[in-house]
C-alpha positions in Angstrom: 0.0 0.0 0.0 1.4 3.4 -1.0 2.0 5.7 1.9 0.2 9.0 1.7 2.6 12.0 1.4 2.3 14.4 4.3 1.9 18.0 3.1 2.0 21.5 4.5 0.0 24.2 2.8 0.4 28.0 2.3 -2.5 30.3 1.7 -1.7 32.7 -1.2 -4.3 35.4 -0.7 -7.9 34.4 -1.1 -7.7 32.6 -4.4 -4.8 30.1 -4.3 -3.2 27.5 -2.0 0.3 26.1 -2.5 1.0 22.6 -1.0 4.5 21.1 -0.4 5.6 17.7 1.0 6.7 18.0 4.6 10.0 16.2 3.8 10.8 18.6 1.0 10.6 16.0 -1.7 8.2 15.4 -4.6 4.6 16.1 -3.6 3.5 13.2 -5.9 5.3 10.4 -7.6 3.5 9.8 -10.9 5.9 7.2 -12.3 3.9 4.0 -11.5 4.8 1.6 -14.4 1.3 2.1 -15.9 2.4 4.8 -18.3 2.4 4.1 -22.1 5.4 6.4 -22.6 8.9 6.0 -21.2 9.3 7.2 -17.6 12.3 7.4 -15.3 13.4 7.6 -11.7 16.8 9.1 -10.8 18.9 10.7 -8.0 20.8 13.9 -8.1 23.9 15.2 -6.3 22.2 18.6 -6.1 19.1 17.1 -4.3 20.0 15.2 -1.1 18.1 12.2 0.1 15.4 12.1 -2.5 14.6 9.9 -5.5 12.8 11.9 -8.2 10.5 11.1 -11.1 10.6 12.1 -14.7 7.5 11.3 -16.7 9.1 11.5 -20.1 12.5 11.5 -21.9 12.2 15.3 -22.3 11.8 15.7 -18.5 14.9 13.5 -17.9 16.9 15.7 -20.4 15.8 18.7 -18.4 16.9 17.0 -15.2 20.3 16.3 -16.7 20.7 19.9 -17.7 19.8 21.1 -14.2 22.4 18.7 -12.8 25.2 19.9 -15.0 24.3 23.6 -15.1 26.6 25.8 -13.1 23.7 28.3 -12.9 21.4 25.9 -10.9 21.9 25.8 -7.2 19.3 23.2 -6.4 15.9 22.0 -7.7 13.0 19.6 -7.1 10.9 17.5 -9.4 7.1 17.6 -8.8 7.9 20.2 -6.2 4.4 21.4 -5.1 0.8 21.6 -6.0 -1.0 24.8 -6.7 -4.7 24.9 -6.2 -6.6 28.0 -7.5 -10.1 29.0 -8.6 -11.1 28.5 -12.3 -11.6 31.6 -14.4 -15.3 32.3 -15.0 -16.2 28.8 -13.8 -17.1 26.9 -10.7 -14.5 24.7 -9.0 -10.7 24.7 -8.7 -7.8 23.9 -10.8 -4.9 21.7 -9.5 -1.5 22.2 -11.0 1.8 20.4 -10.2 4.7 21.7 -12.2 7.5 19.4 -13.4 10.4 21.3 -11.7 11.1 24.2 -9.3 14.6 25.5 -9.6 16.8 28.0 -7.6 18.9 30.1 -10.0 20.5 33.6 -10.1 18.3 36.2 -11.7 20.5 36.4 -14.8 19.3 32.9 -15.9 15.7 34.1 -16.0 16.9 37.1 -18.0 18.5 34.7 -20.5 15.2 32.9 -21.0 13.2 36.1 -21.2 15.3 37.4 -24.1 14.7 34.1 -26.0 17.8 32.0 -25.2 16.7 28.3 -25.6 16.7 26.5 -22.2 19.5 24.0 -23.0 21.7 26.9 -24.3 21.1 29.0 -21.2 21.7 26.0 -18.8 25.0 25.1 -20.4 26.2 28.7 -20.8 29.0 30.2 -18.6 27.1 32.5 -16.2 27.9 36.2 -16.3 30.4 37.3 -13.7 27.8 39.7 -12.2 25.6 36.6 -11.5 27.6 36.2 -8.3 25.9 39.4 -7.0 22.5 38.4 -8.2 19.7 37.5 -5.9 18.6 33.8 -6.2 15.0 33.3 -7.5 12.5 30.5 -7.9 12.0 29.3 -11.4 9.0 27.0 -12.1 9.3 24.7 -15.2 6.7 22.9 -17.2 8.1 20.5 -19.8 6.1 20.0 -23.0 7.4 17.0 -24.8 5.6 13.8 -23.7 2.9 14.3 -26.4 5.2 12.8 -29.0 4.8 9.4 -27.3 1.0 9.3 -27.9 0.2 5.9 -29.5 -1.9 5.3 -32.6 -4.4 3.5 -30.3 -5.2 6.8 -28.7 -6.3 8.5 -32.0 -9.7 10.2 -31.9 -12.4 7.9 -33.3 -15.3 10.2 -33.3 -16.0 14.0 -33.5 -17.1 13.8 -29.9 -13.7 12.4 -28.8 -12.0 15.1 -30.9 -14.0 17.9 -29.3 -13.4 16.5 -25.8 -9.6 16.4 -26.4 -9.6 19.9 -27.8 -11.6 21.2 -24.8 -9.1 19.5 -22.5 -6.2 21.2 -24.3 -7.8 24.6 -24.1 -8.5 24.0 -20.4 -4.9 23.1 -19.8 -3.6 26.1 -21.6 -5.9 28.4 -19.6 -4.7 26.7 -16.4 -1.1 27.4 -17.3 -1.8 31.1 -18.0 -3.6 31.5 -14.6 -0.8 29.6 -12.8 1.9 31.8 -14.3 -0.1 34.9 -13.2 -0.2 33.6 -9.6 3.5 32.7 -9.6 4.4 36.1 -10.9 2.3 37.8 -8.3 4.1 36.0 -5.5 7.6 36.5 -6.9 8.2 33.2 -8.7 9.1 32.9 -12.4 7.6 30.5 -14.9 8.9 29.0 -18.1 7.4 26.5 -20.5 10.2 24.2 -21.9 9.3 23.3 -25.4 11.0 20.1 -26.5 11.8 21.2 -30.1 12.8 24.8 -29.3 14.5 24.3 -25.9 16.1 20.8 -26.0 16.6 19.6 -29.5 18.7 22.7 -30.3 21.7 20.8 -28.8 22.7 17.1 -28.8 22.4 16.3 -25.1 23.5 12.6 -25.3 26.9 13.2 -23.7 25.6 14.8 -20.5 25.0 11.4 -18.8 28.7 10.5 -19.2 29.5 13.8 -17.4 27.1 13.0 -14.6 28.6 9.6 -14.0 31.5 11.5 -12.4 29.3 13.7 -10.2 29.8 11.4 -7.2 33.6 10.9 -7.6 35.7 11.4 -4.5 38.2 14.2 -5.2 40.8 15.6 -2.7 40.8 19.2 -1.6 44.3 19.4 -3.0 43.1 18.6 -6.5 40.3 21.2 -6.1 42.7 23.8 -5.1 45.1 22.9 -7.9 42.3 23.5 -10.5 41.3 26.8 -8.9 45.0 28.0 -8.7 45.5 27.0 -12.4 42.5 29.0 -13.6 43.5 32.0 -11.5 47.0 31.9 -13.0 45.7 32.0 -16.6 43.2 34.8 -16.2 40.3 32.4 -15.6 40.4 30.5 -19.0 42.0 27.2 -19.9 41.1 24.1 -21.9 39.7 20.7 -21.0 42.9 18.9 -22.0 45.1 21.2 -19.9 42.9 20.7 -16.8 42.8 17.0 -17.3 46.6 16.8 -17.4 46.8 19.1 -14.4 44.6 16.7 -12.4 46.5 13.6 -13.2 45.8 12.7 -16.8 43.1 10.6 -18.3 41.0 8.8 -17.1 41.4 10.1 -13.5 42.0 13.7 -14.6 38.9 13.7 -16.8 36.8 12.3 -13.9 38.1 15.0 -11.6 37.4 17.8 -14.1 33.9 16.5 -14.7 33.3 16.3 -11.0 34.5 19.9 -10.4 32.1 21.1 -13.1 29.2 19.4 -11.5 30.1 21.1 -8.2 30.2 24.5 -9.9 33.8 25.0 -9.1 34.9 25.1 -12.7 32.9 25.5 -15.9 33.4 23.2 -19.0 31.8 24.0 -22.3 29.3 21.1 -22.6 27.4 22.5 -25.6 28.8 19.4 -27.3 30.8 16.4 -26.2 33.9 18.2 -24.9 37.1 17.6 -26.9 40.5 18.4 -25.4 40.4 21.9 -26.8 37.0 22.7 -25.2 36.9 25.8 -23.1 37.2 25.6 -19.3 36.7 28.7 -17.2 36.3 30.0 -13.7 32.6 30.5 -13.1 31.1 33.1 -10.7 30.6 31.5 -7.3 26.9 31.2 -6.5 25.3 30.4 -3.2 27.5 28.4 -0.7 30.1 27.6 -3.5 31.9 30.8 -2.4 32.9 29.1 0.8 33.8 25.9 -1.0 36.3 27.6 -3.4 37.8 29.6 -0.6 38.5 26.4 1.4 39.9 24.7 -1.6 42.3 27.5 -2.5 43.4 28.1 1.1 44.3 24.4 1.4 46.2 24.5 -1.9 48.4 27.4 -1.0 48.9 26.4 2.7 
């Protein structure tokens, strides 16, 4: 028997309620084995003590981007449920987004100006992002519809009309949800599979994330920091790999340091030895991590 998730709720004015799981994890776990499309469960080094769901391949690609992005501090899948009154209708809508992400405000600005999500996630953050406030970004991933089977095709005009009405209701729900998020200081973005994910081949990200749980000494962390500081913050993947012990151990160490946000590797494609490596702005508690690493290196 599935244990019911204990929730806490927050009243957002008179027209909306936001519910979160008491343990801080997913408020629901829709990956049940009954889906017709491919679903996934996974863990993340950015999210401690929780297994998270992805209801489609597109959602898993977004999760991989969140895990490797030096702009993302932390995130949660199926993070909360928003309940709010329908527009010009009786009853309530319930909306559970795919992700809630903590990012510097510059990342939201990138999306607002039209940068595709995958490009923004893999981009080296601007230096001034270190001084940005951190904001909540809610993501809805639109991509699972491509898995719809032929058996689900509309057989009658009535079925077609019902499906169209459902799509219109869903679109209206997203518009109202975004309005509520904006009112209370959250940002909202609809990740479109074709526009935001297919613009880059993301197949190599899983090989980077394999190294996210490597055990790397403070001495190696300090060595990488000191190297980048000595060359004006820019180097190459090959140079950093050699500095950290050569392949395969140096590659593992470099990938690990990227996933920790202590260095940035250009992952817009599978990185070759001449791929750019840079010193990213230190966001959140990474400032203390890099300070510790550098102090131990020069001690």
